C-alpha positions in Angstrom: 207.4 111.4 -102.8 210.9 110.0 -102.2 210.6 108.7 -98.6 214.3 107.8 -98.6 215.2 111.5 -99.3 212.7 112.6 -96.7 214.1 110.4 -94.0 217.7 111.5 -94.9 216.7 115.1 -94.8 215.0 114.8 -91.3 218.0 112.8 -90.0 220.4 115.4 -91.3 218.4 118.3 -89.8 218.1 116.6 -86.4 221.8 115.9 -86.3 222.7 119.5 -87.3 220.3 120.9 -84.6 221.7 118.7 -81.9 225.4 119.3 -82.8 224.9 123.0 -83.0 223.3 123.0 -79.6 226.5 121.4 -78.2 228.9 123.5 -80.2 226.9 126.7 -80.3 226.2 127.1 -76.6 229.8 127.8 -75.5 230.5 129.9 -78.6 227.4 132.0 -78.1 228.0 132.4 -74.4 231.5 133.6 -75.1 230.2 136.1 -77.7 227.6 137.4 -75.2 229.9 137.7 -72.2 233.4 138.5 -73.5 234.8 142.0 -73.5 237.6 141.2 -76.0 237.9 144.2 -78.4 238.2 142.0 -81.5 235.1 140.0 -80.8 233.4 141.5 -83.8 235.7 139.5 -86.0 234.4 136.2 -84.5 230.8 137.5 -84.9 231.6 138.3 -88.6 232.9 134.8 -89.2 229.9 133.2 -87.6 227.5 135.4 -89.7 229.3 134.8 -93.0 226.9 132.0 -94.2 224.1 134.5 -94.0 225.6 136.7 -96.8 227.8 134.3 -98.7 226.2 132.6 -101.8 225.8 128.9 -101.0 227.9 128.0 -104.0 230.9 130.0 -102.6 230.7 128.3 -99.2 230.1 124.9 -100.9 233.1 125.4 -103.2 235.5 126.1 -100.3 234.1 123.2 -98.3 234.5 120.9 -101.3 238.2 122.0 -101.6 238.7 121.5 -97.8 237.2 118.0 -98.0 239.2 117.0 -101.1 242.0 114.5 -100.9 244.6 117.3 -101.4 243.7 119.0 -98.2 244.9 117.9 -94.7 241.3 117.2 -93.6 240.5 115.2 -96.7 243.7 113.2 -96.5 243.2 112.5 -92.8 239.6 111.4 -93.3 240.6 109.1 -96.2 243.4 107.5 -94.2 241.0 107.0 -91.3 238.0 105.6 -93.3 239.4 104.6 -96.6 237.1 106.9 -98.6 236.9 110.6 -99.4 234.9 113.0 -97.2 233.2 114.9 -100.1 230.0 113.4 -101.5 229.3 111.5 -98.3 226.7 111.9 -95.6 229.4 112.9 -93.2 230.7 115.6 -95.5 227.1 116.8 -96.0 226.7 117.0 -92.2 229.8 119.1 -91.8 228.7 121.5 -94.6 225.2 121.8 -93.1 226.6 122.5 -89.6 228.7 125.4 -90.9 225.9 126.7 -93.2 223.4 126.7 -90.3 225.8 128.0 -87.7 224.5 131.6 -87.5 220.9 130.4 -87.2 221.8 128.8 -83.9 224.5 130.9 -82.5 222.9 134.3 -83.0 219.6 133.5 -81.2 221.7 131.8 -78.4 223.9 134.8 -78.0 221.1 137.3 -78.0 219.3 135.3 -75.3 222.4 135.1 -73.2 223.1 138.8 -73.5 219.5 139.6 -72.3 220.1 137.8 -68.9 220.3 140.3 -66.0 224.0 140.4 -65.0 222.9 141.1 -61.4 221.6 137.5 -61.2 225.0 136.2 -62.3 226.6 138.3 -59.6 224.2 137.1 -57.0 224.9 133.5 -58.0 228.6 134.1 -57.7 228.1 135.7 -54.3 226.2 132.6 -53.1 229.3 130.5 -54.0 228.1 129.0 -57.3 230.9 128.3 -59.8 230.7 129.5 -63.4 229.5 126.2 -64.8 226.8 125.9 -62.1 225.7 129.4 -62.7 225.5 128.8 -66.4 223.3 125.7 -66.1 221.2 126.8 -63.1 220.7 130.5 -64.0 221.7 131.4 -67.5 220.2 128.4 -69.4 216.8 128.5 -67.7 216.5 132.2 -68.3 217.5 131.8 -72.0 215.1 129.0 -73.0 213.3 131.1 -75.7 216.5 131.8 -77.5 217.7 128.3 -77.2 214.5 126.9 -78.6 214.5 129.4 -81.4 218.1 128.6 -82.3 217.6 124.9 -82.4 214.3 125.2 -84.4 215.8 127.7 -86.9 218.9 125.5 -87.5 216.6 122.5 -88.0 214.2 124.3 -90.4 217.1 125.9 -92.3 218.7 122.5 -92.8 215.5 121.1 -94.2 215.5 123.5 -97.1 219.2 123.6 -98.0 220.1 123.3 -101.6 223.2 125.0 -102.8 225.6 123.7 -100.2 224.0 120.3 -100.3 224.5 120.1 -104.0 228.1 121.3 -104.0 229.3 119.1 -101.1 227.0 116.1 -101.2 225.9 115.9 -104.8 222.9 113.7 -105.6 223.5 110.2 -104.4 220.3 108.3 -103.5 220.3 107.1 -99.9 223.5 109.0 -99.1 223.3 112.7 -99.9 220.0 113.1 -101.8 217.8 115.4 -99.8 214.2 116.6 -100.4 215.4 119.9 -101.9 217.5 117.9 -104.4 214.6 115.6 -105.1 212.4 118.6 -105.9 215.0 120.0 -108.3 215.3 116.7 -110.1 211.5 116.4 -110.5 211.3 119.9 -111.9 214.1 119.1 -114.3 212.2 116.0 -115.4 209.0 118.2 -115.8 207.3 116.2 -113.0 205.6 119.2 -111.6 203.0 117.1 -109.7 205.7 115.2 -107.9 207.7 118.4 -107.2 204.6 120.0 -105.8 203.9 117.1 -103.4 207.5 117.2 -102.1 207.6 121.0 -101.9 204.2 121.2 -100.1 205.4 118.6 -97.6 208.6 120.6 -96.9 206.5 123.8 -96.6 204.1 122.3 -94.1 206.9 120.8 -92.1 208.8 124.0 -91.9 205.6 125.9 -91.0 204.9 123.4 -88.2 208.4 123.7 -86.7 208.2 127.5 -86.7 204.7 127.6 -85.3 205.8 125.3 -82.5 208.7 127.6 -81.7 206.5 130.7 -81.5 203.9 128.8 -79.4 206.5 127.4 -77.0 208.3 130.8 -76.6 205.0 132.6 -76.0 204.1 130.1 -73.3 207.5 130.3 -71.7 207.2 134.1 -71.4 203.7 133.9 -70.1 204.5 131.5 -67.3 208.0 132.8 -66.6 208.4 134.1 -63.1 211.0 136.6 -64.3 208.6 138.3 -66.7 
């Protein structure tokens, strides 16, 4: 088992889940609350990674991170090296690839909040931000927990986007999924089985924890 690849994968998944919590909350709340008639276009863009082949998304991300693109040139002028085939590039690709796994549960949970509670909060003089953090977020915990866990678990098993954007650089972009692929290519089925089994158990543990936490939240919730 490549412990370096395992640690890099877990670090990547934790960063993706944390960043998507910060970026996904306002986007999901806007999707759940806006009445803009063209909202479906934003929802379609968010959901694209669910239907796009990872190689398609990975290819366009690779082009966007290349030195011929504005983003790639800016990054190279800032850091002195290209963005593609680095951990930072891998992180950006993973965030975009896991975006719907966080935003959709967030938005569904926000949409389920009783609007009368929001109106009551406004009547009592609470501003929009205070209402969001004191009313909406506590009532949406199951969706928030699910979104973070799904984005974490999804990042653990990424392969196509990881390979396209990050390549296979030990200690920098080599994740467990790439390590499994390499072992299979080398006919090391025992090593591949050990790594795959660990990834399977880790993903199962994360999802089991989500269902257990959500069940407990609903059982003790005073709004049930």
